[in-house]
N, C-alpha and C positions, 0 to 999 in steps of 0.2 A: 319172193315178192309177188310173182304171178299167182302163187297159191293163195295169198291173202286177197288179191283182187278177185279171184274166182269165188272165194268164200263170201266176199261182199256182194257179188252179183246174185248169189244164191239166197241171200237173206230175204225173208218175207217181211215187208214193212208192216203188214197187218197182224203179225204174230211175233212181237219182239221178245216174248217170254221164251221162245225156243232158240233164240240166238245164242251162240257160244258166249261164255262169261266175259272174255276180253272185249267183245263187241258191245255187250250190254253195258259194261262199265264205261266204255268209251262214249256210248250214246248218252248215258246219264251225265257224264262229265261235260259233254258238249251242251246238253240242255241246261246244266247248272251254270256254265260259263255264259251262255246266252241270257239266262235269267239275271245273273249278276250284272251283266253288261246293261240290260234294259233298266234294272233297278237303279244302277249308278247313273245312267243317263237321265232318268226322270226325277230322281230324288236329290242327286248331288249336282249334276251338270246343269240341269234346268234352273235349280235354285241359285247357283253361282253365276249363271250367264249374265244377269244385269251387272253384277260386280265386275265381271270380265269385260263387258262392253264399256263400263265407266272407266276401268283401268286403261283400256285401249284408247279411249277418247282423251284421257289425261296424258297418256304417253304421246299422242299426236300433238297436244298443246305444248308439252315440255320440249318435244323435238323442235317445234316451231320457235319457241323461246330460245332454245339453244342455238338455232340457226341465226336468229336476230342478234343474239349476244356475240356470236362468233363474227358476224359482219362488223359489229361495233368494235370488237377487239382488234379486228384487222385494220380498222381505221383509227385506232386509239392514238397513234403518233400524230396523225393529221389533226384530230380533235384537240390534242394537247397544244400543238402549235397554234391552232386557231384560238384557243382559250388564252394562251399567252399574248397573242396579238391583240385580242379584245381587251384583256386586262391592261395592256400598255396604252391602248387608245382611250380606255375609260379613265386611266390615271391622268393622261394628258388633258382630257376634258374636265376632270375634277380640278386640275390645277388652274383651269380658266374660270372656275367658280370662286367668288370671293368668300372668305370666312367672315364671321361676325365682326371682327375688328377692321376688316378691309372695306366693309359696306359704306361707311361715311365718306372715305376718301374716293370711292367709286362714284358716289352721288355727286361729289364735288367735280370729279373728272367729267361726268355727263353734263353738268351745268356749264362747265367751262368750254365744252365743245361748241355750245351755242354762241357764247360771247366771242370765242376765238374765230368762229366763222363769220362774225359780223352781224349776228342776229340780235334783236332786242328780245329779252326774255320777259314775257308778260305773266307767265304762270309756271311754277315748278312745285308740284305737289306730290310728294311720295305718299302712296296709299298703304293700307294695311297689308302685311305679308300674307301670302296664300300658301299654305303647306300642301305639298304633293307627296308622292311616295317617299323619295329619299332626298328631295330638294325643296326649296321654297322659292316662290316667285315674288319679286319685289317690284310692283308696278309704280311708275312715276308719270303723272299727267303733266304734259308740257304744252305751253302755247308760246310760239316764237314768231316774230315778224321780221321780214327782210326780203332781200332779192332772191330770185330763183337760184342764182349761182351760190349764194350764201347758204340756202337750204341744202343744196347739193353738197357743199363743203361740210356742213354739219352732219349729214347722213354718212358721208365718207369718213369723217372723224370718229363717229360712233362705231363704225365697222372696224376701224383700226385699233380700237381700245384693246388692251391685253386681256380683259375679262369679257365674258359673253354678255352682250346687250342686244336685245332685239326690239324692233319698232313695230307697233301695232296700232290699229284704228287711225291710220294716217289720213288727214283731211287737209287739203291745201285750197285756200280761196283768196281772192284779192281783198285787200283792205280798202273799205269804202273811203273815197275822198283822198286817197294817197297816191294815185297814179297807177299805171299798169304794172310797174316793176315791184310794187310793194305787196308782198304776199303774207298771209297768215298761215302758219303750220300748227295744227292741233294734232298731237301724237301722244301715244302712251308708250314710254320706253320701259322695257322689262329687263331686269337683271335677275340672276338666279344665284342661290346660295345653297351649298350642300348642307344637309341637316346631319348633325352628329347622332350617334346611337341613342343618346338620352332624349333628344328632340324627336327622333323617329318613333320612339315608344310612347 
């Protein structure tokens, strides 16, 4: 080993033609490997670098998606329970919406709430149905007259109906020439109906 190191020290870098054959072959092999390495770097590696960068960026995005999906998967049971609860409450809300055949009896119930509370009904005018995403609004313009307590009983009776009825555009004013206790209630009552798939389309 020391003999080889000594021969290496004695080599003249300016005259490689006089080197022993094994050293000349080794130097040629080293130059060849260096040239192959440089050619590979410039013609293969440099050309593929954008693809490699794009693949690394895609890998990062996929890892991020995987992490997000793993978090969702970890919470899957909670999501399922929440979905079941929402479906149950949505079903309960749907049961409070009348179907086509129940609308006339609901209109009668709304009308009877006024007379049952002791109010005089001056106007009861159902308007055109307004279709929304999955339900329809059925507005009813009403004008009732009576005492303040009778109006309160009417509103309470509407709230107690088994179907959803909301009151909008409420206006209460005294009736001229009838005394302080005689009031006029102008209101739009709205009930809602679930649209079946055919109506939604």
